[in-house]
C-alpha positions as CSV (number, residue, x, y, z in Angstrom):
1,M,104.0,98.8,76.8
2,K,105.5,96.5,79.3
3,T,105.9,92.6,79.2
4,V,104.7,90.6,82.2
5,G,106.8,90.3,84.9
6,E,109.1,93.4,83.8
7,A,111.1,95.2,86.4
8,L,110.2,98.1,87.7
9,S,111.6,101.5,86.5
10,K,113.8,103.6,88.7
11,R,111.0,106.1,88.7
12,Q,108.3,103.5,89.9
13,K,110.5,102.2,92.6
14,K,111.1,105.9,93.8
15,T,107.6,106.3,94.1
16,L,106.7,103.0,95.7
17,E,109.5,103.6,98.3
18,K,107.8,107.0,99.1
19,H,104.3,105.3,99.4
20,S,105.8,102.6,101.4
21,K,105.8,105.1,104.9
22,H,101.5,105.1,104.7
23,H,101.1,101.7,104.0
24,T,101.6,98.1,105.4
25,K,103.9,95.7,103.6
26,K,101.0,93.7,102.6
27,H,99.5,96.6,100.5
28,M,103.2,97.3,99.0
29,S,103.8,93.7,97.8
30,L,100.5,93.5,96.2
31,M,100.9,96.9,94.6
32,K,104.7,95.7,93.3
33,R,103.1,92.4,92.1
34,L,100.4,94.5,89.8
35,M,102.9,96.9,88.7
36,K,105.3,94.4,87.5
37,S,102.3,93.0,85.3
38,G,101.6,96.3,83.6
39,A,99.1,98.2,86.3
40,T,99.5,101.8,86.5
41,F,100.5,103.1,89.8
42,S,96.9,104.4,90.6
43,A,95.4,101.1,89.4
44,A,97.5,99.1,91.8
45,H,96.7,101.6,94.7
46,K,93.3,101.2,94.0
47,K,93.2,97.2,93.8
48,A,95.5,97.0,97.0
49,Q,93.1,99.1,99.0
50,Q,90.1,97.1,98.2
51,Q,91.8,93.8,98.3
52,V,94.2,94.4,101.5
53,G,93.3,98.1,102.6
54,S,96.1,100.0,104.2
């Protein structure tokens, strides 16, 4: 289990890089912050969509 503030894995970074082509910088920064605090990619994306949008 990840601890709060832990760095993202190589796989997470690669997935976020691909994902960033379709979303704003604000969306991506929120996703990164959520994932660093332990959220999954899907959960972080869903929350970012609700709070920020695309």
